[in-house]
N, C-alpha and C positions, 0 to 999 in steps of 0.2 A: 487634079487639074491636068490638062494637056501641057506637055513641056513646051516652053516657048522661050524666046530670046531673053536674055539677062542683060539689063542695062547697069552699068557701073559708073557711079559718079564719085570722083575723087576730091578729097579736101573741102567737102562741103562745110561752111561756116555754121556754127551753131551758137547763138547768142545766149550768154549767161545773165542773171539778173544784175550783175555789177558792170555790164558792157563788155567783158572779156569774150573773145570769140575762140571757142573751141572747134576742132575740126575732125570730120569723120569721113570715112569712106562708106557709100551707100550702094548696095546690091539689091536689085529689085526685078520683078518681072516688068516687061516692057509695057504692059497695059493692065488696068484694073486697080482695085484697092485692096490691100492685104494687111494682115497683121505684121507688126514690127518685131523683130528680135535683136536686141541691143546688147552690146558688150562695151565696156569703158576700161581701157588698160593704160598703164604707163610705160609700156615696153615697146611702142612703136606699131601703129596700125598697119604700116606697110611692110613690116618685117614677118618672117615666116611664123612666129609664135603666135601672131594675131589670129591666125585662122587654124591653129591646131585644136582647138576645142570644138570647133564646128566649121564645116566647109561652107563659106557663104554663097558660092555659086551653087552648090547642090541644094541648100536651103531655099535660094530664091527660085530655083527650078521647081521646088515643091510648093511654091505660093507664099513666100514670106519676103518681107523687106527686111534685109540684114544691115545693121548699122554697127560699124567698128570705129569707136572714137578714141583719139588720144586724149587722156586726162589733161587737166589744167598744168601748163608749164612744161608739157612733154612734147617733143618732136614737133608736129606741125601746129599744136594749139598754143594759143597765147597764154600769158600770165606766169606767175611763179609757182614752182613746184615745191609743196610742202607735203611730204608724204602722208597720206590718209586724211589730211585737214581738208575740209570743203567737198569731199567726195559726195556726201549725202545731199547738199544743196546743189551741186553741179549735176547729180544724177537726177534729182527731181526736175531740174529745168529741162535737162536732155530729153527725159520721157515725155514731158508735155510737149516739146518741140517735135519730137518724133511722132506722137500721136496725131499731131495736127497737119502732117505733111499731106500734100494732096493724093498721093498714091498709097497712103495709109488708112486702115479702117478704124483708127482710133484705139486699137488695143496693142499692148506692148508686153513683150516677154523679155527677161533678162537671162543671160547665161554667160559662163567664163569660169576660169579657174584661178585660185590662189588670191592675188591683189583684185583681180577682176572678178572674183567670188565675193570678196569684201565690198566691192562697189555696188553689187547687188543688195546685200543686206543693209548696208548704210543707207541706201535710198528707200528700200522697202520700209524702213522704220518710220518714215514719214507719210507712209500710205498715199502715194501719188495715185490719183484715181485711175489713171490709164494703164497702171501696172497690174497684170492679170496673173503671172506666173514666172517663176524663175528656176533656174538649174545652177545652183552654186556647187562648185566642185573644188576639192582639196582647199578648203579656206577655214579661217580660224573663227572662233567665237570669244574665247577669253585669252588675250595676249600674255597673261602670266602662266599659261599652260601649252607652250610651244612655239610661240611667236617671238616674244621678248625674253621670257624666262621660262624655265621649267624646274619645279621643284625648288625654286630659289636660285638656281644657277643661271648665269647669263647664256643665251643662245648665241655664243660667239661665233661659231662656224658660219651660220646663216647670216647674221648681222653683218659682219665683215665683207664677206663675199658679195652679198647683195648690194651693200653700200657702195663698194668700188665699182661693181658693174653699172650702177645707176649714173656714174660720173661721166660716161661718154657724151650723153646728150647735154649735159651740162657744159662740157667742154666745147661742144659745137656752138652753143649759145654765146659762150664767153668769147670765143675767138672767130665769130662769124665773118669778120671782115679781113682776117689774117690767116690765110691757109697755111703758111710756114709754121706760125706759132701753133696752130690747131695740130698739125702733124707732130710737132715735138711733144705737145702735151698728150696725145693719144699714145705715144710710144712710151712715155714716162708712166702713164696710167696702166698700160698693158703689162708693163715690166713690173708693176707693184701687184697686180693681180697673179702674175706668174710666180712671184716670190712668196705670195701668201701662205701656200701649203708648206713649202720647205722652211721658211723662217718668220714670215711676217706675223702669223698667229701668235707666235712666242713673245711678241712685243709687249713690254711692260714699262710703266704701269698702264693699266686700261684706261685710266683717266686721260691719258695722252697717248692713246693707242696710235703708233706711229703711221702705219699703212693708211689710216684714214685723215690723220693730221697732215700728212704730206699731200693730200689730194683735195680738190674743190668738191668733196662729196658732201653727203646729208649730215646735219647735226644731230639727227635722232639717236645715233648710237651713243653720243656722249652724254645726251640727256638721259637715257636709261641708265648709264653708269652712275651719273650723279644722283638719281633718284630710283634706286633699285627696288623692285617688288611694290612699286607705288602705283595702286589702281587709278588714283586721280590723274597721274601723269600719262596714263594709258587710256583714258576715258574715251577719246575719239577713235580708238581702235577696237572698242569693246562692244560686242554684241550680246554676250552673256547677260542674263538678267533683263533683256529688252524684247525678247521674242513675243511677248503679248502685244507689241505694237505692230507686228507683222501680220497681215491679213491674207497674203497671197499663198497659194500652193507652192511647195518647195521640194524639189527633187534633188536630194543630197547624194553627191558621188565622192567617194574616197578610196584609199588604198592601204593595205595592211602595213606598207613601209613608207608611208606619207607622213611628212612632218606635222601636219594637223589632223591625224587619224582621230584622236580623242575628241576633237571639237566637231568633226563630222558627225560622229555619234551625238554628240551634245546638241547640235542643231536639229537632228532628226528627232530626238526624244523630247526635246522642248516643244516643238511644233506639235508632235503627236499628242503630248499632255494636254496642249491648248485645244486640241480637236480640229487642228487645221489639216487639210489634205496634204500629205507628205509621203515621200518614198525615199528609200535608201538603197544605194548600190556600193559594195566594197569589193575591190578586186585585189590581186596579189601585187599591187602596183606601188611604185614610189612617186615622189612629187613630180617627177619629170619623165619617168618612164612607165608608158602603159602598153609596152610590147611584151614579147616574151623571147629570152628569159630575162628575169629581174635578178640582178646580182649574180650569183653563181648557180641559181637553181632554175631548171627548166619546168615550168608548170603546165606545159601543154599548149597546143596551138590554140584552143578555145579559151585560154586565159587572157589573151591580148584584147585591148579595147576595140580593135578593128574588126573582131569576129568573135564577140561574146557569146560563149557557149555554142559555138558554130551556128549562131542564129542571126545575129544582128550587130551593127557596129555602133559605137558610142553615140556618133552623130545622129543616126537615124533614130536611136532610143530617145534621145533628146527631142527630136522631132515629134516623135509619138506623143510625148508629154505635152508639147506645145499644140499639137493638133486637137487634143482634148480641151485645153483650157482656153485656147485662142480662137479655135475654129468651131467648136462644138461637136467634132467628129468623135465617134465612139471608137477609140484606138484599142479598147480592151485594157488599158493599163489599171483601171480602177478595180477591175475584176481579178486581177493578179494579186500575189502576196506583196505587201508593203515593203519587204525586205529581201534582196538577193546578195548572198554572200558567196565568195570563193573560199572553199574549204581546202587549204594548203595540206600537203601530204597525200590525201586523197585525191587532190587536183580535180575538184569537181565544183560546179555552180550549185547552190542551194537556196530554195526560197524558204524564208521564215516569217513568222506572224508577229514576232515581238523581239525586243532587246531591252535587257539581255533576255536570253533564252530561260524560258520558265522551267524547262526540263534540265538545265545545267546545274549541277550540284557543286557548290563552293567547297573544295576539298584542300585540307592542309597537307602540305608537304614539308616534313620538318628536317632542318639542317642538323645533320649527326656527326659523330667523330668520324675520322679517316675519310672525310669527303663524301660522306654519304648523304643522300636525300631520300626521305623515307616517310611513309605513313604513320610509322610509330614515333610518338612523342619521346623527347629525350629524357634522360634521368639525370645521370651524373656526368655527363660528356664534359671533357675538358674544352676550354675555348681554343679557337684558332686565332692566329696573329700574323700581321704583315706590316711592312713599313710603306707608307705612302710618301714619295718624293715628288713634289710638283716640278721639280727641275727636270725629272724623267717620268712624265705621266703616261699612263696607259694610253695608247694611241687609239683614235677612232678607226674601227674596222668594221664596216657595214652598219646597217640600221636604217633608221628614218632620217635621212640626210638632205641637206642642201648646201653643200660646203665646196671648197676647192676640189678640182678633179683628182688630186692624188689620192682621195679617199673614197674607196668604192662604196656604193649605195646598195641597200637591200641585204639579203642574206649572203653572207661571206663565211667561209671556214674560219673558225675561231681558233684553231690549234696553235697558231703563233702567239696569240694573245694569252691563251691559257698557259702558255709555258712561262709567263712572267711571274716572278716571285711575289709581285703585289697584286696578283689575280687569284682568288680562292674559287674552287669549284666544288660544288656538291651534286652528286649524280645517283639516280635510281639504279637498280638492278635492270638488265634487259627486260623489256616489257613481254609478258606472256601473250598479249593480244592487243590489237589496235586500240589506241586510247585517244579519244578525241577531246581537245581543250578549245572550247569557242566561248568567248566572253571577255569581261573585264580580268585582268591579272594585277595582283598586288601582293605585297608581302609586309611582314612585321619582322624588323631585323634589330635584335638587341645587340648594342655595341658599347664599347668605351673607346675613348681616344685620348691621346696625350695633348690634343690641340684644342684651344677654345672654340674653334670652329674648323669644320672639315666637310668632305662630301663622302656620300656612299652611292654606289652605282649598283643596280641589280639587273640581270640580263637572263632571259629565258632561251634555252639553247636545245635543239633537237639533234642528238648524237646518233649517228648512223653506226651500223655493225662494224664498218671498215674504219671507224674512228673519226671520220668527218664530223664537224660539229657546227651546225648553221643556227644563227641568231634569229630570233622570231621577234621579240619585243623587248624593251628595256626601260628603265627610268632612272632618276637621280633625285637625291634630296640633299640639300644644303642644310647642315645640322642646326644652324642659327634660325631657320624657319621651319623647324620640326613641327611647331604648333600652329602653323599658319603664318599670316603676314606679321605677327608680333615677334620681333627678333629677341632671341634668348641664347646667349653663348653657353657653351659646355663647361661643366666642372671637370677638369682632367681626371680621368681614372673612374669616373662614376658611370654606372650603366644607364643607358637611354635606350627607348624603344623608338626606332625610325619607321615610320609609315612611308612606303615607297609605292607609287603609282606606276605600274608598268604598262598603262593603257590597256590594249586588248590584242587579242589574236584569234584565228581559228586555224587549227592544225591537227592533223591525225598523226599522232607518234605511232608509226607502224610497229607490229610485232617485231622484237629483235632490237628496236631502237631503245634509246635511254633518254629520260628528262634530265636536263642540267640546268643548274642555277650557277651563274657567275657572280661574285662580289668583288668590287674593287673601289677605288675611290677617285677614279678620273676617267673620262672618255673625252680626249683633247684631240682636235679642237672643237669638236661638236659643242661642248660646254667649256666654259672657261676653267682653267685650274684654280682650286681653292689653295690660296697661299698658306693656310693653316695658322695665320697670325691672328684671326679675329678682328683685324682693322676693317674699316668700311670698305666696300666694293670700289676697286679702281685705284686705290692709294698706293698699293704695294709694288714695289720692285723687288722686295725681299721675299724669299721663298723659304719656308721652313719644313722639315719632314715631320710626319705624324705617325705615332706608333698606334696602329688600329687593332682592337681586339673584337672578335665576333663570338659572342655568347650563345651557346645552345645547350642549356640545361633545363632542369625542372622549373626553376624560377624565371629563367629567361628563354622561353621555347621560340626561338627564331623560326619562322615558317614562311613558305610561298603558298599563296592561296590561287589555286587553279579551278576554273569552271569546268568540270568534267561531263561530258555528254554521252549518255548511254547510246549505244547502237540502236537505230531504228528497228 
């Protein structure tokens, strides 16, 4: 289209089926009828984050009506905010309203990241007829795998930080007629957020988690503590198992250091299995950083979302998707490979046809004596031991995080963590040639513990010739959930095999580098500390130490499973 004037309408009312009015900003070409691109978020349509995923002015200049809506009970929209609840119905109503606007052509696409990736999936489950395509970024499918819990452990870091930040808009509503009271409340909440990293996260018991109890924040945190690992309690947040209801094409976007990496793959594979048109893009990004560097590593100029592979920015890439499905233009996307991955270490983008890669060979790396990691299975190796003290937990240092700012995100040098006596490391010899690991990563860890319940954390690390050690991916298992949702405590001193899902990565370990595995029992405050008591979640202010034994012998062959990819 010829570029033309863009009209912006602010705070446009959108009626819901129950009479509540939500409000949206609308960006549109001055004349004509065009497809709609809709995003629905709880973080403020007038704040900078609302336009981070897609520039509405540029999209309108490209011939789209862009609608950015405050979800129910947030900012300019009426109603009460209950996170995740009602988003499906409000989404369906908003899509129908948008399709019927006089400057709309009746077709709607949805876009957005994280919570406003969820608002896409939740509406799409109801098959609104005007919805034709969507681009969900960095969002979840199964809340038991990275949103609310992970491997049975509570996602404390994210839940507490997010819950507190959501309180500012609630305070505005609560003190709308009293500016002085509002100012006082704002200061109190800001101080609570500032104290979260230094001291707040350590608050016990979790059932009375003080930083959230002291503020007018959301009750969802305490509901999760009261009903841990309960799929029924999290049903409204769950997309997993429901993809067959979604008929529209989905372009899934994620990052290797994103808190929802596994579910980005899960969305893609579920839709592909159903035969739906779908695409996948994974960059070396975190949940909030799509630039370069990420963490402490420089992945190159072409790694950033604003100039992917020195070819296109993420906004224009999304518009190519919508051009095909909403305008019928041949953008060329369907002729391209369905998957584009960033391969770290080599620092290149690469197209793939399948996930997991058929040419990747799942290869065991065995834990051996003297901290070795080897392709040779163990024989009579003696076990390794350490003491896990939840009063002095292994601190979070890099990884897939959305926590207080004291904790760096992404790849971070692990040497200070590895110097702790409660962190075991197992390392290969220097590699003779470049070795690519691309695909799902998991491990089988044989353990004994003196505690009736405890945690084990596994982390994959790339060790440079000069000793720097950068984390790639990790996972946790809470022993009582080692067999799934059915809880079963440990018999102290008895051996158990713990299956730990480290999600996935794509990394070339360069020649001269070494592959390392870390084993420990905490990653705090990303995940809550296991107090080692065996009591129900949230009840303990008491913390007990646990004596942990890592077995690696013929009968207990602890091993890491890595998908090795041969050079093209």
